[in-house]
Jmol script that loads the backbone (N, CA, C; Angstrom):
load data "model"
ATOM      1  N   MET A   1      -3.401  16.130 -60.950  1.00  0.00           N
ATOM      2  CA  MET A   1      -4.684  17.195 -60.571  1.00  0.00           C
ATOM      3  C   MET A   1      -4.120  16.563 -58.698  1.00  0.00           C
ATOM      4  N   SER A   2      -4.931  15.431 -58.549  1.00  0.00           N
ATOM      5  CA  SER A   2      -4.911  14.999 -57.507  1.00  0.00           C
ATOM      6  C   SER A   2      -3.657  14.779 -56.453  1.00  0.00           C
ATOM      7  N   ASP A   3      -2.671  14.847 -56.818  1.00  0.00           N
ATOM      8  CA  ASP A   3      -0.987  14.370 -56.200  1.00  0.00           C
ATOM      9  C   ASP A   3      -0.754  15.597 -55.472  1.00  0.00           C
ATOM     10  N   ARG A   4      -1.165  16.715 -55.930  1.00  0.00           N
ATOM     11  CA  ARG A   4      -0.829  17.832 -55.322  1.00  0.00           C
ATOM     12  C   ARG A   4      -2.231  18.083 -54.796  1.00  0.00           C
ATOM     13  N   SER A   5      -3.482  18.153 -54.524  1.00  0.00           N
ATOM     14  CA  SER A   5      -3.590  18.350 -53.645  1.00  0.00           C
ATOM     15  C   SER A   5      -3.728  17.243 -51.878  1.00  0.00           C
ATOM     16  N   LEU A   6      -3.058  16.469 -52.001  1.00  0.00           N
ATOM     17  CA  LEU A   6      -2.735  15.334 -51.178  1.00  0.00           C
ATOM     18  C   LEU A   6      -0.879  16.076 -50.591  1.00  0.00           C
ATOM     19  N   ARG A   7      -0.621  16.820 -51.262  1.00  0.00           N
ATOM     20  CA  ARG A   7       0.908  17.051 -50.667  1.00  0.00           C
ATOM     21  C   ARG A   7       1.209  17.830 -49.415  1.00  0.00           C
ATOM     22  N   GLY A   8       2.147  17.121 -48.240  1.00  0.00           N
ATOM     23  CA  GLY A   8       2.484  18.207 -47.497  1.00  0.00           C
ATOM     24  C   GLY A   8       1.515  17.488 -46.097  1.00  0.00           C
ATOM     25  N   MET A   9       0.189  17.023 -46.217  1.00  0.00           N
ATOM     26  CA  MET A   9      -0.397  16.359 -45.646  1.00  0.00           C
ATOM     27  C   MET A   9      -0.486  15.731 -44.826  1.00  0.00           C
ATOM     28  N   ARG A  10       0.684  14.971 -44.506  1.00  0.00           N
ATOM     29  CA  ARG A  10       1.297  13.587 -43.884  1.00  0.00           C
ATOM     30  C   ARG A  10      -0.119  13.152 -43.225  1.00  0.00           C
ATOM     31  N   LEU A  11      -0.172  12.635 -43.771  1.00  0.00           N
ATOM     32  CA  LEU A  11      -1.659  11.940 -44.028  1.00  0.00           C
ATOM     33  C   LEU A  11      -1.772   9.832 -42.757  1.00  0.00           C
ATOM     34  N   GLY A  12      -1.644  10.001 -42.057  1.00  0.00           N
ATOM     35  CA  GLY A  12      -2.140   8.980 -40.430  1.00  0.00           C
ATOM     36  C   GLY A  12      -1.028   9.986 -39.732  1.00  0.00           C
ATOM     37  N   ALA A  13      -0.831  11.335 -39.981  1.00  0.00           N
ATOM     38  CA  ALA A  13       0.483  11.328 -39.064  1.00  0.00           C
ATOM     39  C   ALA A  13      -0.468  12.221 -37.853  1.00  0.00           C
ATOM     40  N   GLN A  14      -2.022  12.563 -38.139  1.00  0.00           N
ATOM     41  CA  GLN A  14      -1.843  13.879 -37.312  1.00  0.00           C
ATOM     42  C   GLN A  14      -3.439  13.509 -37.382  1.00  0.00           C
ATOM     43  N   SER A  15      -4.149  13.407 -36.476  1.00  0.00           N
ATOM     44  CA  SER A  15      -5.570  13.276 -36.788  1.00  0.00           C
ATOM     45  C   SER A  15      -6.207  14.345 -37.377  1.00  0.00           C
ATOM     46  N   MET A  16      -7.196  14.373 -37.598  1.00  0.00           N
ATOM     47  CA  MET A  16      -8.078  16.174 -37.559  1.00  0.00           C
ATOM     48  C   MET A  16      -9.084  16.335 -37.418  1.00  0.00           C
ATOM     49  N   GLU A  17      -9.249  15.365 -35.997  1.00  0.00           N
ATOM     50  CA  GLU A  17      -9.841  15.997 -35.199  1.00  0.00           C
ATOM     51  C   GLU A  17      -9.685  17.014 -34.195  1.00  0.00           C
ATOM     52  N   THR A  18     -10.790  17.400 -33.530  1.00  0.00           N
ATOM     53  CA  THR A  18      -9.994  18.736 -32.750  1.00  0.00           C
ATOM     54  C   THR A  18     -10.596  18.666 -31.150  1.00  0.00           C
ATOM     55  N   GLU A  19      -9.480  18.915 -30.449  1.00  0.00           N
ATOM     56  CA  GLU A  19     -10.020  18.002 -29.147  1.00  0.00           C
ATOM     57  C   GLU A  19     -11.067  19.260 -28.399  1.00  0.00           C
ATOM     58  N   ALA A  20     -11.877  19.450 -29.836  1.00  0.00           N
ATOM     59  CA  ALA A  20     -12.744  20.802 -28.370  1.00  0.00           C
ATOM     60  C   ALA A  20     -13.311  19.837 -27.629  1.00  0.00           C
ATOM     61  N   GLY A  21     -14.743  20.192 -26.500  1.00  0.00           N
ATOM     62  CA  GLY A  21     -15.271  19.277 -26.236  1.00  0.00           C
ATOM     63  C   GLY A  21     -15.432  17.985 -25.743  1.00  0.00           C
ATOM     64  N   VAL A  22     -13.402  17.408 -25.572  1.00  0.00           N
ATOM     65  CA  VAL A  22     -13.414  16.157 -25.241  1.00  0.00           C
ATOM     66  C   VAL A  22     -13.153  15.839 -23.879  1.00  0.00           C
ATOM     67  N   GLU A  23     -13.399  14.979 -22.816  1.00  0.00           N
ATOM     68  CA  GLU A  23     -13.576  15.343 -21.555  1.00  0.00           C
ATOM     69  C   GLU A  23     -12.184  14.290 -21.065  1.00  0.00           C
ATOM     70  N   PRO A  24     -10.730  14.678 -20.363  1.00  0.00           N
ATOM     71  CA  PRO A  24     -10.270  13.495 -19.765  1.00  0.00           C
ATOM     72  C   PRO A  24     -11.311  12.329 -18.779  1.00  0.00           C
ATOM     73  N   ALA A  25     -10.202  11.531 -18.686  1.00  0.00           N
ATOM     74  CA  ALA A  25     -10.738  10.390 -18.451  1.00  0.00           C
ATOM     75  C   ALA A  25     -10.336  11.159 -16.668  1.00  0.00           C
ATOM     76  N   PRO A  26     -11.632  10.739 -15.289  1.00  0.00           N
ATOM     77  CA  PRO A  26     -11.268  11.420 -14.328  1.00  0.00           C
ATOM     78  C   PRO A  26      -9.640  10.782 -13.552  1.00  0.00           C
ATOM     79  N   ARG A  27      -8.651  10.937 -12.743  1.00  0.00           N
ATOM     80  CA  ARG A  27      -7.564  10.365 -12.660  1.00  0.00           C
ATOM     81  C   ARG A  27      -6.875  11.259 -11.227  1.00  0.00           C
ATOM     82  N   GLN A  28      -6.470  10.209 -10.618  1.00  0.00           N
ATOM     83  CA  GLN A  28      -5.879  10.775  -9.623  1.00  0.00           C
ATOM     84  C   GLN A  28      -4.779  10.589  -9.087  1.00  0.00           C
ATOM     85  N   ARG A  29      -4.438  10.968  -8.135  1.00  0.00           N
ATOM     86  CA  ARG A  29      -2.485  11.303  -8.073  1.00  0.00           C
ATOM     87  C   ARG A  29      -2.315  10.804  -6.686  1.00  0.00           C
ATOM     88  N   VAL A  30      -1.293  10.036  -6.652  1.00  0.00           N
ATOM     89  CA  VAL A  30      -1.214   8.800  -5.571  1.00  0.00           C
ATOM     90  C   VAL A  30       0.636   9.496  -5.388  1.00  0.00           C
ATOM     91  N   GLU A  31       0.337   9.396  -4.022  1.00  0.00           N
ATOM     92  CA  GLU A  31       2.460   9.330  -3.620  1.00  0.00           C
ATOM     93  C   GLU A  31       2.823   7.877  -2.887  1.00  0.00           C
ATOM     94  N   TYR A  32       4.342   8.289  -3.273  1.00  0.00           N
ATOM     95  CA  TYR A  32       4.772   6.800  -2.527  1.00  0.00           C
ATOM     96  C   TYR A  32       5.864   7.251  -2.130  1.00  0.00           C
ATOM     97  N   ARG A  33       6.621   6.553  -1.342  1.00  0.00           N
ATOM     98  CA  ARG A  33       7.235   7.356   0.005  1.00  0.00           C
ATOM     99  C   ARG A  33       8.811   6.247  -0.416  1.00  0.00           C
ATOM    100  N   CYS A  34      10.178   6.310  -0.369  1.00  0.00           N
ATOM    101  CA  CYS A  34      11.163   5.393  -0.229  1.00  0.00           C
ATOM    102  C   CYS A  34      11.584   5.047   1.254  1.00  0.00           C
ATOM    103  N   GLU A  35      12.439   4.537   0.988  1.00  0.00           N
ATOM    104  CA  GLU A  35      12.843   4.561   2.950  1.00  0.00           C
ATOM    105  C   GLU A  35      13.773   5.327   3.052  1.00  0.00           C
ATOM    106  N   ASP A  36      14.129   6.126   2.231  1.00  0.00           N
ATOM    107  CA  ASP A  36      15.175   6.594   2.255  1.00  0.00           C
ATOM    108  C   ASP A  36      14.906   8.911   1.850  1.00  0.00           C
ATOM    109  N   GLY A  37      13.373   8.376   2.014  1.00  0.00           N
ATOM    110  CA  GLY A  37      12.848  10.055   1.753  1.00  0.00           C
ATOM    111  C   GLY A  37      12.679  10.361   0.117  1.00  0.00           C
ATOM    112  N   GLU A  38      12.580   9.588  -0.875  1.00  0.00           N
ATOM    113  CA  GLU A  38      12.520  10.057  -1.877  1.00  0.00           C
ATOM    114  C   GLU A  38      10.827   9.997  -2.680  1.00  0.00           C
ATOM    115  N   GLN A  39      10.359  10.831  -2.970  1.00  0.00           N
ATOM    116  CA  GLN A  39       8.852  10.695  -3.390  1.00  0.00           C
ATOM    117  C   GLN A  39       9.118  10.871  -5.019  1.00  0.00           C
ATOM    118  N   VAL A  40       7.500   9.308  -4.627  1.00  0.00           N
ATOM    119  CA  VAL A  40       7.083   9.047  -6.542  1.00  0.00           C
ATOM    120  C   VAL A  40       6.300   9.408  -6.505  1.00  0.00           C
ATOM    121  N   PHE A  41       5.305  10.167  -7.955  1.00  0.00           N
ATOM    122  CA  PHE A  41       3.835  10.380  -7.390  1.00  0.00           C
ATOM    123  C   PHE A  41       3.427   9.586  -8.736  1.00  0.00           C
ATOM    124  N   VAL A  42       2.377   9.018  -8.646  1.00  0.00           N
ATOM    125  CA  VAL A  42       2.254   7.885 -10.068  1.00  0.00           C
ATOM    126  C   VAL A  42       0.655   8.449 -10.250  1.00  0.00           C
ATOM    127  N   THR A  43       0.212   8.865 -11.142  1.00  0.00           N
ATOM    128  CA  THR A  43      -1.038   8.607 -11.940  1.00  0.00           C
ATOM    129  C   THR A  43      -1.686   7.502 -12.526  1.00  0.00           C
ATOM    130  N   PHE A  44      -2.915   7.945 -11.656  1.00  0.00           N
ATOM    131  CA  PHE A  44      -3.554   6.413 -11.941  1.00  0.00           C
ATOM    132  C   PHE A  44      -5.424   7.136 -12.014  1.00  0.00           C
ATOM    133  N   SER A  45      -5.848   6.569 -13.074  1.00  0.00           N
ATOM    134  CA  SER A  45      -7.138   5.900 -12.459  1.00  0.00           C
ATOM    135  C   SER A  45      -8.222   6.298 -11.569  1.00  0.00           C
ATOM    136  N   SER A  46      -9.431   7.342 -11.631  1.00  0.00           N
ATOM    137  CA  SER A  46      -9.571   7.244 -10.177  1.00  0.00           C
ATOM    138  C   SER A  46     -10.345   6.096 -10.100  1.00  0.00           C
ATOM    139  N   GLU A  47     -10.720   5.044 -10.849  1.00  0.00           N
ATOM    140  CA  GLU A  47     -11.382   3.929 -10.780  1.00  0.00           C
ATOM    141  C   GLU A  47     -10.704   2.818 -10.506  1.00  0.00           C
ATOM    142  N   ALA A  48      -9.250   2.652 -10.380  1.00  0.00           N
ATOM    143  CA  ALA A  48      -8.023   1.789 -10.765  1.00  0.00           C
ATOM    144  C   ALA A  48      -7.536   1.467  -9.103  1.00  0.00           C
ATOM    145  N   GLU A  49      -7.445   0.119  -8.836  1.00  0.00           N
ATOM    146  CA  GLU A  49      -6.903  -0.414  -7.982  1.00  0.00           C
ATOM    147  C   GLU A  49      -5.535   0.356  -7.213  1.00  0.00           C
ATOM    148  N   ILE A  50      -5.168   0.499  -6.542  1.00  0.00           N
ATOM    149  CA  ILE A  50      -4.015   1.633  -6.062  1.00  0.00           C
ATOM    150  C   ILE A  50      -2.976   0.573  -5.616  1.00  0.00           C
ATOM    151  N   PRO A  51      -1.983  -0.274  -5.720  1.00  0.00           N
ATOM    152  CA  PRO A  51      -0.741  -0.955  -5.041  1.00  0.00           C
ATOM    153  C   PRO A  51      -0.188  -0.756  -4.189  1.00  0.00           C
ATOM    154  N   PRO A  52       0.224  -0.988  -3.434  1.00  0.00           N
ATOM    155  CA  PRO A  52       0.531  -0.384  -1.981  1.00  0.00           C
ATOM    156  C   PRO A  52       2.077  -0.654  -2.295  1.00  0.00           C
ATOM    157  N   VAL A  53       2.916  -1.269  -2.916  1.00  0.00           N
ATOM    158  CA  VAL A  53       4.206  -0.696  -3.149  1.00  0.00           C
ATOM    159  C   VAL A  53       4.589  -0.628  -4.763  1.00  0.00           C
ATOM    160  N   TRP A  54       4.966   0.370  -4.752  1.00  0.00           N
ATOM    161  CA  TRP A  54       5.446   0.948  -6.199  1.00  0.00           C
ATOM    162  C   TRP A  54       7.150   0.739  -6.652  1.00  0.00           C
ATOM    163  N   THR A  55       7.060   0.421  -7.614  1.00  0.00           N
ATOM    164  CA  THR A  55       9.082   0.132  -7.795  1.00  0.00           C
ATOM    165  C   THR A  55       9.658   1.873  -8.721  1.00  0.00           C
ATOM    166  N   SER A  56      10.159   2.591  -7.937  1.00  0.00           N
ATOM    167  CA  SER A  56      11.318   4.009  -8.874  1.00  0.00           C
ATOM    168  C   SER A  56      11.493   3.702  -9.990  1.00  0.00           C
ATOM    169  N   LYS A  57      11.484   4.792 -10.272  1.00  0.00           N
ATOM    170  CA  LYS A  57      12.516   5.037 -11.662  1.00  0.00           C
ATOM    171  C   LYS A  57      13.972   4.345 -11.356  1.00  0.00           C
ATOM    172  N   THR A  58      14.924   4.892  -9.645  1.00  0.00           N
ATOM    173  CA  THR A  58      16.297   4.174  -9.321  1.00  0.00           C
ATOM    174  C   THR A  58      16.121   2.682  -9.089  1.00  0.00           C
ATOM    175  N   GLY A  59      14.972   2.503  -9.122  1.00  0.00           N
ATOM    176  CA  GLY A  59      15.089   0.773  -8.541  1.00  0.00           C
ATOM    177  C   GLY A  59      14.445   0.227  -7.331  1.00  0.00           C
ATOM    178  N   LYS A  60      14.097   1.469  -6.291  1.00  0.00           N
ATOM    179  CA  LYS A  60      13.811   0.772  -5.330  1.00  0.00           C
ATOM    180  C   LYS A  60      12.195   1.304  -4.721  1.00  0.00           C
ATOM    181  N   GLU A  61      12.058   0.340  -3.988  1.00  0.00           N
ATOM    182  CA  GLU A  61      10.553  -0.302  -3.787  1.00  0.00           C
ATOM    183  C   GLU A  61       9.993   0.894  -2.235  1.00  0.00           C
ATOM    184  N   ALA A  62       8.945   1.681  -2.547  1.00  0.00           N
ATOM    185  CA  ALA A  62       8.545   2.746  -2.694  1.00  0.00           C
ATOM    186  C   ALA A  62       7.128   2.434  -2.109  1.00  0.00           C
ATOM    187  N   PHE A  63       6.346   3.222  -0.353  1.00  0.00           N
ATOM    188  CA  PHE A  63       5.760   2.446  -0.235  1.00  0.00           C
ATOM    189  C   PHE A  63       4.707   3.486   0.138  1.00  0.00           C
ATOM    190  N   LEU A  64       3.257   3.330  -0.293  1.00  0.00           N
ATOM    191  CA  LEU A  64       2.341   4.140  -0.549  1.00  0.00           C
ATOM    192  C   LEU A  64       2.448   5.130   0.838  1.00  0.00           C
ATOM    193  N   VAL A  65       2.233   6.414   0.858  1.00  0.00           N
ATOM    194  CA  VAL A  65       2.136   7.187   1.924  1.00  0.00           C
ATOM    195  C   VAL A  65       0.927   7.880   2.505  1.00  0.00           C
ATOM    196  N   ASP A  66       0.473   7.360   3.620  1.00  0.00           N
ATOM    197  CA  ASP A  66      -0.904   7.494   4.780  1.00  0.00           C
ATOM    198  C   ASP A  66      -1.789   5.759   4.325  1.00  0.00           C
ATOM    199  N   GLY A  67      -0.672   4.727   4.010  1.00  0.00           N
ATOM    200  CA  GLY A  67      -0.521   3.310   3.840  1.00  0.00           C
ATOM    201  C   GLY A  67      -0.665   2.186   4.358  1.00  0.00           C
ATOM    202  N   GLU A  68      -0.919   0.788   4.592  1.00  0.00           N
ATOM    203  CA  GLU A  68      -0.500   0.205   5.096  1.00  0.00           C
ATOM    204  C   GLU A  68       0.718  -0.038   5.000  1.00  0.00           C
ATOM    205  N   ARG A  69       1.017  -1.234   5.238  1.00  0.00           N
ATOM    206  CA  ARG A  69       2.728  -1.351   4.168  1.00  0.00           C
ATOM    207  C   ARG A  69       2.166  -2.934   5.174  1.00  0.00           C
ATOM    208  N   PRO A  70       2.841  -3.667   3.556  1.00  0.00           N
ATOM    209  CA  PRO A  70       2.402  -5.076   2.847  1.00  0.00           C
ATOM    210  C   PRO A  70       3.408  -6.115   4.020  1.00  0.00           C
ATOM    211  N   THR A  71       2.895  -7.043   4.423  1.00  0.00           N
ATOM    212  CA  THR A  71       3.338  -8.245   4.679  1.00  0.00           C
ATOM    213  C   THR A  71       3.303  -9.354   4.075  1.00  0.00           C
ATOM    214  N   ASP A  72       4.569  -9.747   4.344  1.00  0.00           N
ATOM    215  CA  ASP A  72       5.063 -11.153   3.116  1.00  0.00           C
ATOM    216  C   ASP A  72       4.508 -12.651   3.555  1.00  0.00           C
ATOM    217  N   PRO A  73       3.632 -13.042   3.573  1.00  0.00           N
ATOM    218  CA  PRO A  73       3.012 -14.450   4.449  1.00  0.00           C
ATOM    219  C   PRO A  73       4.352 -15.039   3.852  1.00  0.00           C
ATOM    220  N   ASN A  74       5.651 -15.258   3.200  1.00  0.00           N
ATOM    221  CA  ASN A  74       6.152 -16.200   2.751  1.00  0.00           C
ATOM    222  C   ASN A  74       8.082 -16.056   3.551  1.00  0.00           C
ATOM    223  N   ALA A  75       7.682 -15.055   4.802  1.00  0.00           N
ATOM    224  CA  ALA A  75       9.035 -14.201   4.839  1.00  0.00           C
ATOM    225  C   ALA A  75       9.084 -15.053   5.595  1.00  0.00           C
ATOM    226  N   LYS A  76       9.974 -16.143   6.085  1.00  0.00           N
ATOM    227  CA  LYS A  76      10.614 -16.679   7.441  1.00  0.00           C
ATOM    228  C   LYS A  76      11.310 -15.654   8.022  1.00  0.00           C
ATOM    229  N   ALA A  77      11.251 -15.900   9.458  1.00  0.00           N
ATOM    230  CA  ALA A  77      12.050 -15.577  10.381  1.00  0.00           C
ATOM    231  C   ALA A  77      13.792 -15.856  10.202  1.00  0.00           C
ATOM    232  N   VAL A  78      14.492 -15.115  10.253  1.00  0.00           N
ATOM    233  CA  VAL A  78      15.357 -15.091   9.368  1.00  0.00           C
ATOM    234  C   VAL A  78      16.905 -15.856  10.884  1.00  0.00           C
ATOM    235  N   ARG A  79      17.368 -16.935  11.004  1.00  0.00           N
ATOM    236  CA  ARG A  79      17.578 -18.386  11.427  1.00  0.00           C
ATOM    237  C   ARG A  79      19.556 -17.794  11.347  1.00  0.00           C
ATOM    238  N   THR A  80      19.972 -17.760  12.607  1.00  0.00           N
ATOM    239  CA  THR A  80      21.210 -17.909  12.716  1.00  0.00           C
ATOM    240  C   THR A  80      21.819 -19.065  13.356  1.00  0.00           C
ATOM    241  N   HIS A  81      23.258 -19.285  13.093  1.00  0.00           N
ATOM    242  CA  HIS A  81      23.677 -20.318  13.088  1.00  0.00           C
ATOM    243  C   HIS A  81      23.586 -20.897  15.325  1.00  0.00           C
ATOM    244  N   TRP A  82      23.374 -19.969  15.498  1.00  0.00           N
ATOM    245  CA  TRP A  82      23.232 -19.673  16.582  1.00  0.00           C
ATOM    246  C   TRP A  82      21.669 -20.481  17.344  1.00  0.00           C
ATOM    247  N   ASP A  83      21.014 -19.518  16.513  1.00  0.00           N
ATOM    248  CA  ASP A  83      19.098 -19.917  16.491  1.00  0.00           C
ATOM    249  C   ASP A  83      18.946 -21.810  15.938  1.00  0.00           C
ATOM    250  N   MET A  84      20.268 -22.457  15.345  1.00  0.00           N
ATOM    251  CA  MET A  84      19.936 -23.070  14.503  1.00  0.00           C
ATOM    252  C   MET A  84      20.556 -24.531  16.049  1.00  0.00           C
ATOM    253  N   LEU A  85      21.900 -23.649  16.461  1.00  0.00           N
ATOM    254  CA  LEU A  85      22.721 -24.965  17.550  1.00  0.00           C
ATOM    255  C   LEU A  85      21.975 -25.093  18.899  1.00  0.00           C
ATOM    256  N   LEU A  86      20.746 -24.001  19.313  1.00  0.00           N
ATOM    257  CA  LEU A  86      20.147 -23.968  20.400  1.00  0.00           C
ATOM    258  C   LEU A  86      19.541 -25.066  20.060  1.00  0.00           C
ATOM    259  N   GLU A  87      18.598 -25.367  18.675  1.00  0.00           N
ATOM    260  CA  GLU A  87      17.428 -26.335  18.941  1.00  0.00           C
ATOM    261  C   GLU A  87      18.110 -27.853  19.367  1.00  0.00           C
ATOM    262  N   ARG A  88      19.110 -27.711  18.771  1.00  0.00           N
ATOM    263  CA  ARG A  88      19.918 -28.915  19.004  1.00  0.00           C
ATOM    264  C   ARG A  88      20.150 -29.789  20.717  1.00  0.00           C
ATOM    265  N   ARG A  89      20.727 -28.302  20.773  1.00  0.00           N
ATOM    266  CA  ARG A  89      21.518 -28.051  22.422  1.00  0.00           C
ATOM    267  C   ARG A  89      21.162 -27.405  23.201  1.00  0.00           C
ATOM    268  N   SER A  90      21.412 -27.586  24.801  1.00  0.00           N
ATOM    269  CA  SER A  90      20.505 -27.177  25.715  1.00  0.00           C
ATOM    270  C   SER A  90      21.492 -25.796  25.648  1.00  0.00           C
ATOM    271  N   ILE A  91      21.846 -25.152  26.847  1.00  0.00           N
ATOM    272  CA  ILE A  91      23.055 -23.779  27.309  1.00  0.00           C
ATOM    273  C   ILE A  91      24.071 -25.044  28.405  1.00  0.00           C
ATOM    274  N   PRO A  92      23.200 -25.991  29.544  1.00  0.00           N
ATOM    275  CA  PRO A  92      24.046 -26.548  29.891  1.00  0.00           C
ATOM    276  C   PRO A  92      25.353 -27.319  29.377  1.00  0.00           C
ATOM    277  N   GLU A  93      24.820 -27.912  28.361  1.00  0.00           N
ATOM    278  CA  GLU A  93      25.906 -29.351  27.184  1.00  0.00           C
ATOM    279  C   GLU A  93      26.410 -28.296  26.558  1.00  0.00           C
ATOM    280  N   LEU A  94      26.209 -27.008  26.193  1.00  0.00           N
ATOM    281  CA  LEU A  94      27.023 -26.218  25.365  1.00  0.00           C
ATOM    282  C   LEU A  94      28.227 -26.255  26.148  1.00  0.00           C
ATOM    283  N   GLU A  95      27.946 -25.285  26.809  1.00  0.00           N
ATOM    284  CA  GLU A  95      29.531 -25.356  28.593  1.00  0.00           C
ATOM    285  C   GLU A  95      29.898 -26.675  27.969  1.00  0.00           C
ATOM    286  N   GLN A  96      29.188 -27.549  29.125  1.00  0.00           N
ATOM    287  CA  GLN A  96      29.857 -28.999  29.170  1.00  0.00           C
ATOM    288  C   GLN A  96      31.076 -29.011  27.844  1.00  0.00           C
ATOM    289  N   ILE A  97      30.594 -28.911  26.824  1.00  0.00           N
ATOM    290  CA  ILE A  97      31.276 -29.241  25.269  1.00  0.00           C
ATOM    291  C   ILE A  97      32.418 -27.881  25.202  1.00  0.00           C
ATOM    292  N   LEU A  98      32.261 -27.249  25.387  1.00  0.00           N
ATOM    293  CA  LEU A  98      33.591 -25.663  25.075  1.00  0.00           C
ATOM    294  C   LEU A  98      34.727 -26.187  26.157  1.00  0.00           C
ATOM    295  N   SER A  99      33.829 -26.949  27.531  1.00  0.00           N
ATOM    296  CA  SER A  99      34.381 -26.475  28.509  1.00  0.00           C
ATOM    297  C   SER A  99      35.836 -28.763  28.662  1.00  0.00           C
ATOM    298  N   ASP A 100      35.110 -28.819  27.424  1.00  0.00           N
ATOM    299  CA  ASP A 100      35.943 -30.212  27.304  1.00  0.00           C
ATOM    300  C   ASP A 100      36.967 -29.837  26.049  1.00  0.00           C
ATOM    301  N   ARG A 101      36.483 -29.394  24.740  1.00  0.00           N
ATOM    302  CA  ARG A 101      37.528 -29.186  24.490  1.00  0.00           C
ATOM    303  C   ARG A 101      38.567 -27.654  24.028  1.00  0.00           C
ATOM    304  N   LEU A 102      37.975 -27.478  25.183  1.00  0.00           N
ATOM    305  CA  LEU A 102      39.009 -26.403  25.835  1.00  0.00           C
ATOM    306  C   LEU A 102      40.045 -27.108  26.772  1.00  0.00           C
ATOM    307  N   ASP A 103      39.725 -27.929  27.939  1.00  0.00           N
ATOM    308  CA  ASP A 103      40.889 -28.804  28.052  1.00  0.00           C
ATOM    309  C   ASP A 103      41.453 -29.821  26.839  1.00  0.00           C
ATOM    310  N   LEU A 104      40.827 -30.142  25.856  1.00  0.00           N
ATOM    311  CA  LEU A 104      41.192 -31.376  25.356  1.00  0.00           C
ATOM    312  C   LEU A 104      42.663 -29.981  24.380  1.00  0.00           C
ATOM    313  N   LEU A 105      42.353 -28.949  23.986  1.00  0.00           N
ATOM    314  CA  LEU A 105      43.037 -28.097  23.696  1.00  0.00           C
ATOM    315  C   LEU A 105      44.522 -27.344  24.029  1.00  0.00           C
ATOM    316  N   ARG A 106      44.142 -27.069  25.478  1.00  0.00           N
ATOM    317  CA  ARG A 106      45.122 -26.715  26.062  1.00  0.00           C
ATOM    318  C   ARG A 106      46.285 -28.020  26.775  1.00  0.00           C
ATOM    319  N   SER A 107      45.967 -29.273  26.773  1.00  0.00           N
ATOM    320  CA  SER A 107      46.115 -30.738  26.960  1.00  0.00           C
ATOM    321  C   SER A 107      47.466 -31.130  25.727  1.00  0.00           C
ATOM    322  N   LYS A 108      46.856 -30.075  24.568  1.00  0.00           N
ATOM    323  CA  LYS A 108      47.724 -30.017  23.324  1.00  0.00           C
ATOM    324  C   LYS A 108      48.652 -29.331  23.439  1.00  0.00           C
ATOM    325  N   ARG A 109      48.535 -28.355  24.136  1.00  0.00           N
ATOM    326  CA  ARG A 109      49.643 -27.440  24.049  1.00  0.00           C
ATOM    327  C   ARG A 109      50.651 -27.618  25.033  1.00  0.00           C
ATOM    328  N   GLY A 110      50.278 -28.542  25.954  1.00  0.00           N
ATOM    329  CA  GLY A 110      51.168 -29.051  26.700  1.00  0.00           C
ATOM    330  C   GLY A 110      51.150 -27.761  28.454  1.00  0.00           C
ATOM    331  N   GLU A 111      49.387 -27.334  28.603  1.00  0.00           N
ATOM    332  CA  GLU A 111      49.502 -26.618  29.373  1.00  0.00           C
ATOM    333  C   GLU A 111      48.484 -27.803  30.643  1.00  0.00           C
ATOM    334  N   ARG A 112      48.403 -27.190  31.866  1.00  0.00           N
ATOM    335  CA  ARG A 112      47.611 -27.789  33.177  1.00  0.00           C
ATOM    336  C   ARG A 112      46.123 -27.748  32.414  1.00  0.00           C
ATOM    337  N   THR A 113      45.172 -28.082  32.846  1.00  0.00           N
ATOM    338  CA  THR A 113      43.907 -28.880  32.878  1.00  0.00           C
ATOM    339  C   THR A 113      43.334 -27.786  33.930  1.00  0.00           C
ATOM    340  N   SER A 114      42.047 -27.733  33.702  1.00  0.00           N
ATOM    341  CA  SER A 114      41.133 -27.178  34.886  1.00  0.00           C
ATOM    342  C   SER A 114      40.756 -27.960  35.705  1.00  0.00           C
TER     343      SER A 114
END
end "model"
wireframe off; spacefill off
backbone 0.3
color backbone group
C-alpha cells in the first residue's frame, strides 16, 4: 500500500514549499558597452563590487557605462623600430650613414657619387 501513495510524486525533484512570503535579495542591473556599441546588461547583488570591465557573450570587452576606464599598470608603450634606432643614433648620424650607404650603392652600380 505504501508504494501507491508515493507514486507520481517525483521525490527530490520538486520542493514542497511554496514561494509565498519569500522576498528575493536586492539586485541592481548594470550596463556595459563595447567599443562597437554593443550593450551588455548584467545583474549583480546590491552589495556586490561592480567590475569596470565585463566580457560579453561574443568575447569582446565591455566597459562600464558612466564609469572610469581602467588603466593597465603593466602596459608598456609600443616601441617601433624607429624609436629604438633613435635611442642608439642621432639624426645627423643617421643622415651621414644614409649618404655613405647611397654612395656605396651608386659606386657598385657604376653611377657618379655626389
